[in-house]
ROLO-644637 format. One line per 3 residues: their letters; for each residue x, y, z of N, C-alpha, C. Coordinates in steps of 0.02 Angstrom, whole numbers. Example, Ala and Ser with C-alpha at 12.3 -4.5 7.8 and 13.67 -1.06 7.14 Angstrom:
BEGIN
as> 660 -284 390 615 -225 390 660 -165 390; 642 -112 354 684 -53 357 645 2 394
This chain:
BEGIN
mii> -3780 1134 -395 -3745 1172 -450 -3674 1153 -431; -3654 1184 -364 -3568 1140 -356 -3579 1077 -330; -3610 1052 -347 -3610 951 -330 -3599 939 -382
qli> -3630 971 -448 -3641 956 -522 -3576 970 -542; -3545 1016 -534 -3474 1052 -552 -3416 1032 -534; -3423 994 -463 -3396 958 -428 -3391 877 -457
rfl> -3439 862 -475 -3448 795 -525 -3416 799 -599; -3412 868 -632 -3396 862 -707 -3318 845 -680; -3272 881 -628 -3229 900 -632 -3170 833 -615
tga> -3224 788 -558 -3194 741 -524 -3195 687 -599; -3239 702 -619 -3235 630 -699 -3204 659 -746; -3182 708 -763 -3114 738 -806 -3059 729 -789
lfi> -3033 740 -721 -2982 711 -697 -2967 638 -710; -3024 579 -694 -3001 531 -698 -2996 506 -763; -3039 520 -806 -3043 531 -872 -2975 540 -905
fsg> -2947 604 -903 -2872 615 -918 -2821 578 -891; -2825 567 -827 -2774 531 -799 -2754 448 -833; -2818 438 -839 -2820 377 -873 -2786 379 -935
lik> -2827 406 -983 -2793 416 -1050 -2724 450 -1052; -2693 480 -1013 -2639 500 -1009 -2592 445 -990; -2605 386 -974 -2568 338 -949 -2569 272 -1005
and> -2639 289 -1028 -2643 216 -1087 -2615 243 -1146; -2583 323 -1153 -2560 345 -1201 -2484 295 -1217; -2460 280 -1126 -2390 252 -1113 -2412 214 -1073
plg> -2445 136 -1098 -2427 99 -1029 -2395 45 -1013; -2344 59 -1044 -2258 13 -1043 -2221 74 -964; -2225 123 -978 -2209 170 -941 -2241 171 -876
fgy> -2318 165 -872 -2361 174 -812 -2329 95 -764; -2322 70 -824 -2300 -10 -781 -2228 -18 -739; -2209 9 -795 -2123 9 -759 -2132 59 -669
kle> -2163 118 -685 -2192 150 -616 -2238 109 -570; -2267 41 -583 -2287 2 -538 -2245 -61 -512; -2185 -38 -558 -2144 -113 -535 -2103 -58 -481
eyf> -2082 -2 -486 -2056 44 -417 -2094 31 -366; -2183 39 -356 -2211 11 -298 -2195 -56 -271; -2197 -102 -310 -2178 -177 -313 -2134 -178 -267
vvf> -2063 -140 -273 -2005 -150 -255 -2020 -129 -167; -2042 -63 -171 -2063 -34 -95 -2090 -69 -67; -2148 -115 -97 -2162 -135 -42 -2151 -227 -45
gte> -2112 -246 -61 -2082 -303 -68 -2124 -366 -102; -2144 -336 -159 -2229 -363 -190 -2176 -373 -269; -2089 -391 -271 -2065 -399 -342 -2100 -460 -378
fma> -2132 -496 -348 -2150 -573 -389 -2232 -555 -436; -2242 -472 -412 -2296 -449 -462 -2278 -432 -515; -2197 -416 -529 -2182 -380 -595 -2174 -415 -659
pla> -2209 -450 -663 -2249 -500 -734 -2286 -474 -747; -2330 -430 -691 -2417 -403 -704 -2398 -334 -697; -2366 -308 -697 -2348 -223 -709 -2403 -203 -780
tgm> -2391 -224 -837 -2418 -179 -903 -2476 -210 -904; -2500 -269 -868 -2576 -285 -875 -2609 -243 -838; -2579 -243 -767 -2617 -208 -718 -2638 -133 -743
aia> -2565 -94 -766 -2561 -30 -794 -2603 -20 -833; -2634 -70 -891 -2696 -56 -932 -2737 -51 -903; -2758 -102 -862 -2838 -135 -834 -2833 -42 -780
icv> -2799 -14 -763 -2814 34 -708 -2834 85 -745; -2793 106 -794 -2803 169 -836 -2862 132 -875; -2891 92 -896 -2966 85 -926 -3013 93 -865
lev> -3013 68 -811 -3050 94 -742 -3054 156 -737; -3016 177 -736 -3013 265 -738 -3072 285 -783; -3072 277 -834 -3081 305 -880 -3172 287 -886
vlg> -3177 235 -873 -3234 208 -868 -3281 238 -819; -3246 252 -756 -3270 274 -691 -3303 350 -703; -3238 387 -761 -3233 455 -761 -3311 474 -801
val> -3312 429 -864 -3369 429 -915 -3433 419 -868; -3425 346 -823 -3494 334 -792 -3538 402 -765; -3466 422 -722 -3499 478 -665 -3515 524 -703
wmg> -3496 554 -766 -3511 607 -802 -3602 581 -831; -3615 534 -843 -3664 498 -855 -3729 490 -801; -3702 497 -752 -3745 471 -686 -3751 414 -696
wka> -3724 355 -742 -3731 299 -721 -3707 255 -649; -3766 217 -642 -3733 168 -579 -3706 214 -519; -3731 282 -498 -3700 315 -471 -3675 286 -385
kav> -3713 239 -373 -3691 224 -311 -3630 181 -295; -3621 135 -366 -3588 88 -375 -3507 130 -383; -3523 174 -456 -3460 202 -468 -3423 265 -408
lgw> -3481 287 -371 -3447 322 -319 -3417 282 -278; -3437 229 -275 -3391 167 -210 -3319 146 -248; -3328 150 -318 -3246 117 -339 -3212 171 -355
lla> -3238 242 -330 -3195 306 -349 -3159 313 -275; -3220 306 -230 -3192 300 -171 -3120 263 -139; -3158 195 -165 -3099 144 -146 -3044 158 -183
mil> -3021 180 -243 -2980 194 -271 -2946 247 -257; -2966 309 -231 -2935 388 -202 -2919 367 -142; -2937 323 -88 -2922 282 -31 -2856 265 -31
fft> -2846 212 -94 -2802 191 -104 -2729 223 -131; -2746 272 -183 -2706 303 -224 -2689 363 -170; -2707 369 -108 -2688 450 -54 -2641 394 -23
flt> -2645 330 10 -2594 292 38 -2525 279 26; -2535 255 -50 -2477 272 -64 -2438 299 -102; -2494 389 -96 -2452 444 -106 -2410 466 -30
fys> -2434 450 19 -2442 482 90 -2365 429 115; -2372 359 92 -2304 317 86 -2264 346 62; -2258 384 15 -2196 398 -40 -2180 453 -9
awf> -2226 489 -11 -2185 545 -2 -2171 572 79; -2196 529 135 -2167 527 189 -2122 474 199; -2094 429 167 -2037 391 171 -1990 415 107
nkv> -2030 430 57 -1985 469 -3 -1952 409 -24; -2013 382 -34 -1980 289 -85 -1988 307 -149; -2036 328 -199 -2066 344 -239 -2068 399 -264
tdc> -2021 436 -291 -2004 511 -286 -2062 561 -350; -2098 514 -404 -2159 527 -458 -2188 486 -445; -2257 483 -432 -2301 448 -447 -2334 413 -496
gcf> -2316 456 -544 -2347 446 -626 -2406 437 -619; -2434 500 -604 -2517 486 -617 -2527 519 -681; -2510 565 -706 -2495 561 -766 -2442 582 -819
gdf> -2428 524 -793 -2369 498 -845 -2298 545 -860; -2294 537 -928 -2227 594 -941 -2247 659 -958; -2319 669 -951 -2334 731 -965 -2334 798 -914
lhl> -2365 758 -860 -2338 798 -787 -2309 761 -720; -2241 788 -708 -2218 767 -638 -2224 796 -585; -2272 761 -535 -2251 788 -478 -2220 764 -425
tpw> -2225 809 -368 -2183 776 -327 -2213 746 -269; -2206 704 -222 -2247 653 -183 -2295 691 -138; -2273 766 -111 -2291 797 -79 -2364 820 -106
qsf> -2347 829 -175 -2396 880 -207 -2448 809 -254; -2414 745 -255 -2454 704 -268 -2500 668 -219; -2485 687 -156 -2538 681 -94 -2590 715 -87
skd> -2573 789 -88 -2602 843 -92 -2683 864 -143; -2667 834 -190 -2702 808 -251 -2759 753 -240; -2723 714 -214 -2777 673 -188 -2831 667 -129
vvl> -2800 709 -99 -2818 722 -20 -2883 798 -56; -2875 817 -80 -2929 858 -108 -2964 809 -153; -2963 761 -226 -3005 718 -238 -3038 681 -203
lvm> -3015 669 -148 -3049 628 -85 -3092 671 -51; -3090 729 -54 -3146 766 -31 -3206 787 -65; -3170 791 -141 -3228 788 -180 -3268 730 -201
ivl> -3244 668 -202 -3288 610 -185 -3341 605 -128; -3308 617 -85 -3348 616 -34 -3399 642 -35; -3407 728 -37 -3445 770 -55 -3496 746 -118
lai> -3480 702 -156 -3526 677 -203 -3564 627 -184; -3519 562 -132 -3557 507 -115 -3607 539 -65; -3598 588 -43 -3642 609 25 -3709 627 -17
nrk> -3716 666 -87 -3762 692 -116 -3766 659 -183; -3780 612 -163 -3754 563 -250 -3836 563 -269; -3892 583 -220 -3944 570 -266 -3970 622 -305
tir> -3912 673 -298 -3919 729 -343 -3884 710 -408; -3842 675 -410 -3828 643 -494 -3881 598 -537; -3912 636 -562 -3961 610 -606 -3931 570 -657
pig> -3963 523 -691 -3953 499 -767 -3947 550 -822; -3903 564 -866 -3900 584 -924 -3937 552 -989; -3981 580 -1015 -4011 549 -1071 -4039 475 -1068
pvf> -4048 444 -1125 -4120 393 -1101 -4067 323 -1050; -4103 300 -1023 -4085 262 -986 -4031 194 -1024; -4041 160 -1106 -3981 137 -1111 -3937 175 -1129
lgp> -3931 238 -1133 -3872 269 -1157 -3785 275 -1123; -3823 279 -1040 -3760 269 -970 -3736 193 -1003; -3761 150 -991 -3712 63 -1020 -3684 62 -1079
fmv> -3717 106 -1142 -3697 105 -1201 -3625 146 -1209; -3616 204 -1181 -3557 261 -1156 -3499 210 -1122; -3520 187 -1082 -3473 153 -1036 -3457 98 -1068
alt> -3471 60 -1105 -3451 -10 -1131 -3404 25 -1198; -3424 60 -1217 -3407 106 -1292 -3335 133 -1269; -3322 164 -1207 -3255 190 -1177 -3222 127 -1159
aia> -3236 93 -1130 -3198 30 -1109 -3159 2 -1142; -3220 -6 -1232 -3170 -40 -1294 -3142 -4 -1314; -3136 57 -1293 -3095 119 -1348 -3043 129 -1324
tmg> -3047 133 -1239 -2965 136 -1199 -2943 79 -1215; -2958 27 -1216 -2918 -36 -1209 -2879 -47 -1272; -2928 -25 -1327 -2906 -35 -1391 -2844 39 -1391
faf> -2845 83 -1369 -2810 124 -1389 -2744 102 -1336; -2746 85 -1270 -2691 55 -1228 -2645 11 -1269; -2689 -61 -1299 -2648 -89 -1334 -2625 -102 -1392
ytw> -2626 -8 -1413 -2601 -2 -1483 -2533 40 -1480; -2542 76 -1420 -2469 99 -1390 -2432 54 -1360; -2451 15 -1333 -2438 -26 -1294 -2382 -81 -1351
nnl> -2393 -104 -1401 -2387 -125 -1440 -2357 -70 -1497; -2354 -28 -1510 -2319 21 -1549 -2275 78 -1492; -2265 159 -1497 -2255 166 -1455 -2309 227 -1434
pyl> -2287 251 -1384 -2334 333 -1354 -2363 375 -1407; -2430 377 -1442 -2462 432 -1455 -2441 500 -1473; -2422 516 -1401 -2401 579 -1396 -2352 562 -1344
dfr> -2298 600 -1379 -2225 564 -1328 -2208 635 -1280; -2214 629 -1235 -2192 691 -1188 -2128 689 -1149; -2084 629 -1180 -2033 608 -1142 -1969 654 -1162
pya> -1917 666 -1161 -1854 705 -1162 -1819 675 -1241; -1821 625 -1259 -1802 586 -1303 -1867 593 -1376; -1920 604 -1361 -1956 612 -1418 -1943 644 -1479
vgk> -1941 619 -1560 -1946 631 -1609 -1952 724 -1612; -1864 749 -1620 -1871 806 -1626 -1828 838 -1585; -1822 806 -1511 -1783 825 -1445 -1702 824 -1492
nlp> -1673 869 -1445 -1582 866 -1474 -1573 838 -1399; -1504 801 -1412 -1503 754 -1339 -1441 785 -1290; -1408 838 -1349 -1380 879 -1289 -1402 947 -1269
egm> -1433 986 -1292 -1481 1018 -1267 -1505 993 -1216; -1541 941 -1212 -1569 911 -1173 -1543 876 -1099; -1464 895 -1086 -1415 862 -1045 -1382 936 -1029
aip> -1391 990 -1072 -1358 1040 -1049 -1380 1067 -984; -1340 1076 -935 -1356 1143 -887 -1348 1229 -874; -1409 1240 -909 -1381 1325 -912 -1356 1370 -852
ega> -1293 1397 -871 -1284 1449 -840 -1313 1496 -769; -1278 1469 -726 -1306 1523 -682 -1368 1480 -645; -1375 1422 -673 -1448 1371 -631 -1412 1358 -556
ptd> -1479 1342 -507 -1458 1345 -453 -1437 1265 -463; -1387 1272 -397 -1345 1184 -381 -1365 1162 -335; -1345 1090 -306 -1391 1064 -258 -1355 1093 -183
vyk> -1388 1093 -131 -1352 1113 -80 -1361 1072 -32; -1308 1071 -4 -1311 982 52 -1280 1027 124; -1292 999 171 -1264 1016 225 -1233 953 265
dlw> -1196 980 322 -1134 925 350 -1182 924 412; -1186 865 446 -1226 833 530 -1159 814 546; -1145 838 606 -1073 810 632 -1109 772 710
yyr> -1081 713 714 -1109 665 790 -1038 683 833; -1059 707 886 -988 715 939 -1019 692 1013; -968 646 1023 -976 617 1105 -955 683 1155
vdg> -982 719 1198 -987 750 1216 -1020 759 1307; -978 755 1344 -967 711 1403 -1026 658 1428; -997 620 1377 -1025 547 1390 -1094 528 1347
kvg> -1125 610 1320 -1166 598 1285 -1159 621 1197; -1187 572 1130 -1191 581 1095 -1239 649 1062; -1224 688 1041 -1248 769 1021 -1254 773 946
tyt> -1284 796 917 -1295 817 833 -1266 880 844; -1235 915 770 -1188 970 782 -1201 1006 706; -1230 1059 684 -1206 1090 628 -1119 1101 612
teq> -1115 1129 533 -1038 1148 551 -997 1196 585; -1067 1251 594 -1059 1319 612 -1047 1326 683; -1079 1260 717 -1073 1248 784 -1012 1236 816
apw> -967 1186 766 -874 1179 757 -882 1125 825; -916 1072 833 -929 1029 889 -831 1002 913; -810 1010 862 -738 990 878 -693 1017 925
dit> -720 1099 927 -678 1144 963 -734 1146 1036; -780 1110 1052 -813 1088 1135 -758 1056 1175; -765 1092 1228 -718 1055 1289 -765 1029 1322
qan> -763 974 1363 -788 925 1406 -766 941 1478; -812 932 1518 -815 944 1607 -728 895 1604; -705 842 1579 -630 821 1587 -570 871 1572
gek> -616 933 1528 -546 961 1490 -516 928 1438; -538 882 1396 -543 838 1340 -587 869 1273; -544 869 1224 -596 901 1156 -659 848 1136
aey> -711 867 1137 -765 807 1106 -759 765 1073; -766 700 1071 -754 652 1036 -784 631 979; -750 629 907 -788 629 848 -826 567 840
vdr> -888 550 807 -923 499 822 -940 476 750; -972 525 716 -985 491 644 -1007 580 595; -1010 563 548 -1044 609 510 -1086 610 450
kte> -1126 644 428 -1200 636 381 -1200 698 338; -1223 682 275 -1231 740 231 -1287 742 207; -1334 800 204 -1393 786 191 -1412 849 137
lvs> -1448 833 108 -1482 897 37 -1513 937 49; -1503 987 64 -1564 1039 85 -1610 1065 28; -1584 1090 -39 -1604 1105 -66 -1594 1071 -132
qgy> -1649 1042 -194 -1620 1021 -227 -1581 1064 -301; -1548 1064 -337 -1518 1125 -387 -1555 1091 -474; -1540 1109 -504 -1567 1113 -575 -1533 1031 -597
kpp> -1596 987 -613 -1595 956 -650 -1628 936 -749; -1554 928 -771 -1582 936 -826 -1628 850 -847; -1671 894 -904 -1711 827 -926 -1684 777 -938
ihd> -1626 759 -975 -1597 689 -990 -1518 702 -949; -1521 662 -897 -1475 647 -847 -1445 577 -854; -1386 571 -825 -1369 478 -807 -1374 448 -871
fvi> -1379 475 -943 -1381 449 -1016 -1291 462 -1026; -1265 402 -1012 -1196 381 -1039 -1180 328 -1075; -1169 314 -1125 -1127 256 -1166 -1070 262 -1161
sdl> -1046 189 -1143 -985 170 -1130 -977 94 -1179; -898 91 -1196 -894 24 -1221 -893 -40 -1147; -885 -97 -1182 -862 -154 -1138 -811 -130 -1069
ngn> -776 -94 -1090 -708 -101 -1063 -726 -29 -1018; -772 18 -1001 -786 74 -960 -765 127 -988; -753 122 -1060 -700 194 -1093 -775 234 -1113
ayt> -811 304 -1122 -854 352 -1149 -847 364 -1196; -923 354 -1248 -911 361 -1336 -955 415 -1326; -1001 438 -1272 -1066 475 -1252 -1056 537 -1344
ddf> -1013 557 -1311 -1016 617 -1385 -997 612 -1430; -962 553 -1431 -944 510 -1511 -996 514 -1561; -1056 480 -1528 -1110 469 -1557 -1171 537 -1561
lqa> -1160 556 -1519 -1215 628 -1511 -1183 683 -1559; -1120 682 -1583 -1105 726 -1634 -1076 706 -1688; -1119 631 -1718 -1097 606 -1771 -1175 649 -1808
enc> -1144 655 -1864 -1192 662 -1926 -1244 625 -1926; -1238 560 -1942 -1289 504 -1946 -1268 467 -1875; -1312 444 -1848 -1311 373 -1800 -1372 339 -1781
llv> -1365 268 -1779 -1433 208 -1759 -1402 164 -1700; -1474 197 -1662 -1444 177 -1588 -1508 131 -1557; -1466 52 -1575 -1514 1 -1566 -1522 5 -1475
isp> -1590 12 -1457 -1598 19 -1400 -1618 -59 -1354; -1597 -84 -1325 -1611 -130 -1275 -1617 -161 -1202; -1648 -131 -1175 -1631 -106 -1113 -1583 -184 -1059
fld> -1620 -249 -1085 -1595 -323 -1060 -1603 -328 -1106; -1548 -384 -1135 -1568 -439 -1185 -1616 -486 -1167; -1620 -528 -1115 -1648 -575 -1126 -1704 -567 -1103
kas> -1749 -496 -1115 -1805 -477 -1099 -1831 -473 -1185; -1789 -460 -1224 -1783 -412 -1298 -1842 -493 -1338; -1880 -450 -1394 -1912 -485 -1432 -1849 -538 -1497
gda> -1837 -589 -1484 -1810 -637 -1527 -1807 -617 -1608; -1872 -616 -1638 -1873 -601 -1701 -1850 -535 -1730; -1858 -499 -1684 -1834 -414 -1722 -1754 -428 -1730
wik> -1703 -470 -1693 -1652 -463 -1698 -1623 -485 -1807; -1676 -515 -1843 -1657 -499 -1898 -1661 -434 -1925; -1700 -402 -1915 -1729 -332 -1933 -1660 -305 -1913
vag> -1631 -291 -1832 -1585 -265 -1818 -1520 -281 -1869; -1503 -340 -1886 -1464 -374 -1927 -1436 -320 -1989; -1516 -325 -2024 -1516 -279 -2080 -1518 -218 -2081
ala> -1541 -177 -2033 -1506 -101 -2007 -1470 -95 -1985; -1394 -147 -1975 -1355 -105 -1992 -1283 -147 -2033; -1294 -176 -2070 -1279 -202 -2124 -1284 -142 -2173
war> -1345 -105 -2173 -1355 -40 -2212 -1302 6 -2197; -1319 7 -2116 -1275 69 -2080 -1196 54 -2098; -1171 7 -2077 -1106 -3 -2107 -1079 7 -2180
srd> -1108 -27 -2214 -1118 -4 -2284 -1090 91 -2291; -1141 127 -2276 -1125 188 -2274 -1099 235 -2222; -1057 199 -2181 -1012 240 -2138 -1059 274 -2092
vri> -1119 246 -2094 -1153 268 -2012 -1138 239 -1936; -1136 305 -1894 -1103 275 -1811 -1160 220 -1782; -1150 180 -1782 -1204 138 -1749 -1192 105 -1676
ail> -1211 91 -1637 -1218 56 -1586 -1282 15 -1584; -1260 -35 -1531 -1336 -88 -1486 -1325 -47 -1399; -1360 -17 -1376 -1358 6 -1292 -1398 -56 -1248
tgs> -1352 -70 -1209 -1395 -102 -1165 -1389 -106 -1099; -1412 -126 -1058 -1406 -130 -991 -1384 -183 -973; -1375 -236 -1016 -1353 -304 -988 -1277 -296 -971
gkg> -1237 -357 -915 -1185 -347 -905 -1148 -391 -960; -1096 -384 -962 -1041 -410 -989 -1051 -480 -1015; -1065 -533 -972 -1071 -589 -970 -1148 -621 -1007
eie> -1192 -570 -993 -1249 -570 -1036 -1247 -570 -1113; -1205 -494 -1101 -1182 -482 -1206 -1168 -519 -1235; -1097 -566 -1196 -1057 -641 -1222 -1103 -696 -1257
tfm> -1169 -694 -1193 -1193 -766 -1208 -1254 -737 -1263; -1269 -679 -1265 -1315 -665 -1343 -1284 -676 -1389; -1211 -625 -1402 -1170 -646 -1459 -1164 -725 -1477
sqy> -1153 -747 -1444 -1157 -833 -1465 -1194 -861 -1476; -1258 -838 -1450 -1333 -864 -1466 -1349 -840 -1543; -1324 -784 -1563 -1344 -758 -1630 -1293 -739 -1670
das> -1240 -755 -1648 -1198 -758 -1670 -1167 -697 -1723; -1174 -654 -1650 -1157 -578 -1651 -1104 -552 -1625; -1037 -585 -1637 -990 -584 -1613 -973 -477 -1639
qwp> -980 -485 -1703 -966 -418 -1733 -1011 -355 -1712; -1060 -358 -1692 -1105 -321 -1677 -1078 -279 -1624; -1091 -194 -1613 -1058 -157 -1592 -1087 -139 -1519
fyq> -1086 -179 -1478 -1114 -171 -1413 -1086 -119 -1361; -1139 -79 -1339 -1123 -22 -1283 -1145 -37 -1221; -1132 -11 -1157 -1174 -15 -1113 -1194 49 -1092
cdg> -1254 53 -1067 -1305 121 -1026 -1343 106 -983; -1358 140 -932 -1409 123 -877 -1475 89 -922; -1480 43 -872 -1539 8 -891 -1611 53 -901
tvl> -1619 72 -824 -1677 135 -824 -1670 183 -895; -1637 218 -893 -1634 260 -935 -1640 220 -1020; -1610 180 -1034 -1641 153 -1106 -1717 145 -1106
ktm> -1759 118 -1044 -1814 101 -1024 -1846 163 -1022; -1828 230 -1021 -1855 280 -1040 -1828 306 -1094; -1796 285 -1131 -1782 299 -1216 -1815 273 -1247
mrs> -1855 211 -1235 -1868 183 -1294 -1935 121 -1260; -1992 122 -1269 -2029 77 -1232 -2048 7 -1275; -1996 -8 -1305 -1990 -64 -1358 -1938 -101 -1349
npg> -1926 -169 -1357 -1852 -205 -1332 -1859 -259 -1376; -1819 -242 -1451 -1771 -189 -1433 -1806 -135 -1491; -1780 -74 -1499 -1813 -14 -1525 -1748 7 -1567
lmv> -1785 57 -1610 -1718 86 -1662 -1726 167 -1629; -1688 192 -1613 -1683 298 -1614 -1618 321 -1669; -1653 339 -1729 -1604 357 -1761 -1606 454 -1744
lrk> -1531 469 -1763 -1511 528 -1755 -1472 569 -1796; -1452 636 -1802 -1447 670 -1855 -1409 729 -1806; -1341 701 -1797 -1304 772 -1742 -1351 781 -1678
gtv> -1372 725 -1639 -1370 724 -1591 -1469 737 -1584; -1507 755 -1632 -1568 750 -1641 -1607 706 -1674; -1661 681 -1640 -1691 629 -1631 -1737 612 -1704
kal> -1728 575 -1753 -1757 598 -1810 -1817 548 -1802; -1809 491 -1781 -1886 446 -1776 -1838 382 -1731; -1920 365 -1712 -1909 311 -1636 -1966 254 -1688
ypa> -1921 200 -1686 -1957 120 -1706 -1976 83 -1659; -2028 40 -1646 -2036 -5 -1604 -2008 -64 -1629; -2011 -142 -1591 -1969 -184 -1637 -2010 -195 -1685
rtf> -2075 -199 -1699 -2125 -232 -1739 -2128 -185 -1800; -2100 -124 -1788 -2083 -83 -1864 -2047 -72 -1881; -1976 -93 -1888 -1919 -75 -1912 -1916 -35 -1963
pda> -1867 27 -1985 -1883 51 -2041 -1852 -18 -2098; -1851 3 -2160 -1824 -46 -2232 -1779 21 -2247; -1703 11 -2286 -1678 39 -2319 -1681 99 -2352
kal> -1739 101 -2370 -1780 170 -2421 -1803 216 -2355; -1836 188 -2300 -1825 228 -2244 -1794 263 -2223; -1738 217 -2204 -1679 214 -2168 -1646 306 -2200
aal> -1641 279 -2282 -1613 340 -2314 -1645 397 -2323; -1704 394 -2305 -1711 445 -2289 -1730 501 -2242; -1715 465 -2184 -1704 501 -2122 -1644 531 -2148
tgl> -1590 495 -2142 -1520 520 -2145 -1494 545 -2210; -1527 561 -2269 -1493 586 -2339 -1445 552 -2349; -1466 499 -2347 -1404 436 -2386 -1456 404 -2424
qp> -1409 359 -2492 -1426 332 -2535 -1454 259 -2498; -1514 237 -2536 -1534 185 -2524 -1508 105 -2511
């Protein structure tokens, strides 16, 4: 009975983890790119999204196969290999503090590195128990049902992942989702805990360098020769992290570095065209962008093209697309990739509240923009 319960829970966790990442494969791909950087395999970055989709499908398929009791030995072998790999990654991230969120459950649930590692250790124990007792895992239903359900699951999950990749997450858990108020997401509540730091002082005393806290006042230490201790270095360490708002590091500035964040977030209506990196943007979409910008200009709607690209890249883009009059502003590229899972994409704001998000392939027409802003088409 206990083994069957473990079987159900393990399968459920893999299915849930795979589906929640398939809901946002591009976001999971960004997380894989972080790992590529950590391990010096940046050359694999172009494969990140494809790998993300493959991992999502594999997780869901293995979970369903475990439930169905189909090919138990092979399925448990795959599960064991995956969990050993994930356990290594999460331990490495926790021990060396390299990737602060494993992305196991996308934006639905953020785990610290040690929480991720603990979760993987528990899963590892569960899978080992299943492997030891694999003979008790019996197929459910007729012989053909197992492979049929596995094949159907693979097709459905892949289709779902490709849909969300080509559009936007079906369920949006990001702080920039439709209905979210950006200024509220940036606010720090009164009385919220702040970051706590401590200073470590390095002083040479009687020829030896020691580490001291501020309370120990090493500058007052007298050496054997009667002289004060010699200062070597000082380092500041984070003791505990304070409250971090859901939206942070979001700053809009013009090409000269002047901040305009409040101007756009306080505007009655605002269109933000988001392109994290102009050289990787979909070229065909800029025709639609030009139409949206023209509509906004004629109705005094605040507009901005936000990009993480440098000034030189922006100037090159302007000359390439005859866009010298387009309102370019700069923002952190990582923040923009979080805001929009399309390059480019459109965010419609009313007084700082997200009214709509559009990927490049489904930019709205004048009628849709009018309905969102309350203006004439």
